[in-house]
N, C-alpha and C positions, 0 to 999 in steps of 0.2 A: 797807493792801490792807484796805477794809471789809468784815465779814462777810460782808454780801449777797456781794460778789466773791469772797470765799474761799466761799461754797456752790455760787454758778452755777457755776467751775470745775472743782469737785468732779462735781459733774450732769455738764460737758458732757465730762470721761473715760471718764465711763459708756457713753456714745451710741454705738452703732455710725459709722462709717465713715462710710458715706453721711447719716446724723442731725447730725455734726459740721458736714461739710462746706456741707449748708446750712445750718447753725447760722453755721457761719462766711462762707456768703457772704450773709446777711441784714442781722451785723455789718455786712460790710464796707461792703452797696447802702447802709446807716443810714447812716454811720459818713461817705464818700465825698459821701453823694446833692447831687447839684446843684439847684439850683434856676434849671428852667430858664428860666424868664422869665429874670433876670437874668446870665443868662450869652448876650452877642452874640458876634461874628464877628471884631472885635477883641480880643477875650480871647481866642479860639481860636487866632488867629494866633498873640497873645505866647508864649503855650504854646507850641505846635507849635515859633518858633521856635528859646524857651527853650531845647527840647531836639533840638533838630536835630544840630546840634555831636555833642552824644553818642551818641545814634546813629547815626552816621554811624560817627565812631570803632567802638561795640563791630558796627558794619555790615561796617569793614572786616577787623576781628580776627579775627571770623567766617569770613571767607571768607582770612584765613593760615593759620586752624584746619586747614580743610576740605583744604587744598593742599597742609599736610605730611601730613595721613592721605592722604590721594593719592599721595604721590610715596612714605610709606611703605606701603602694598600696591603701586604696581610695582617694589618691593623687597622685596619677599616672593620 
């Protein structure tokens, strides 16, 4: 890690939580910024399709956890 990176991380640690969130959000925004001219419907469709199965499994797991929680509450 470069000296500049280390200095940045040290200064980041001293920021109040609200400012840390702002800095982190800006870093994420700049890191993952998409060139809107290059993003088309076919790319979006492919991205949604790529994650659809994972999303479905996570949703099903969430519903099962919720059901178990309800059963546990009813047993009390």
